[in-house]
N, C-alpha and C positions, 0 to 999 in steps of 0.2 A: 516475749521480746517485742519491743515497739520499734518498728522500722520507719525511719523518717520518709515522708512522701516528698517526691521531687516532681516538678512540672517538666514535661518534655514536649517538644514540638516534633510530631511525627512527619517524616517526609518520605512518601512512597516514590520509588524510582530514584532514590537519593544517592545511588552509587555512581551515576553518570549523567551527562547532559544537563537539562534544565533543573532536574531535581538536585543534582550535585551543586549547581550554582546557587540555588536557593538555600541549600544547606550551608554553604560557605557564608552567605549573607547572615543567616540566622546565628551561626556560630560566632561570626564576627561581632554580633550584638550581645554576645555572652549567653545566649540561650542554650539550654540543654537540648540536644537533638537525638532523635532515634531514626536511623536510616533503615528503610525497608527495601529489599530488592530480592529478585530471584537469581542473583548471580553472587555467590559467596566470595569468590576471588575479588570481584569489583568492590563488594562491600568492605572487605578488609583493607583494600588499597585506599578507598575513600575515607575510611575511618582514620587511617594513618595520616592522611593529609589534613583532615578536620581537627585532629588532636593538637595541632599547632595553634588553634584558636582558643579563646576562653570558653568556659562551659564544658560540659561533658558530651561525649558522642558515643552512643550505643548503636549496635547494629542488630538486625534481626532478619534472618533468611526466610522469605515467605513468597509464595506465588499467589498473589491476590486474585487470580482467576479461579482458584480452587477454594470452594466454600469451607471445606474442613480445615484448611490452613488458616483461613481468616478466623475461625472459631478458636483454634489453638493460639493464635496471636493474641486475641482478646483475653483468653484465659491467662496467658503469660503476663500481659500487662497488669491484670488484676492481682495475680500472685506476687508480683514485684512492687505492688503499691505505687504504681506510676500514675500520675495525673497528666492528662493530655491537654495541651494548649490548643 
C-alpha cells in the first residue's frame, strides 16, 4: 500500500503559551501541524481548538528531555511517512 506523504510543521511545547500561539498562526495559514508536549490533557485541548482552522492538527505526547522518547518520536514520524517542514 502506498501511503501519501504529508508535510507537517512540528511545534514543540505546542499545547500552551508561545508554542500554542505559533500553532494557531501556522494553522491559520493552512499548514498541517503536529503539536508535541509532555501534557496529554493540554495536547487534546489544544488540538480541539486548532481543529477550527484549515489544515490538519496531530498531537504526540513526548517528553523531549528523555532521549529514548525522542528516538521513539523520530521512529513514529518515519513509520507514518511524515515530511517535516
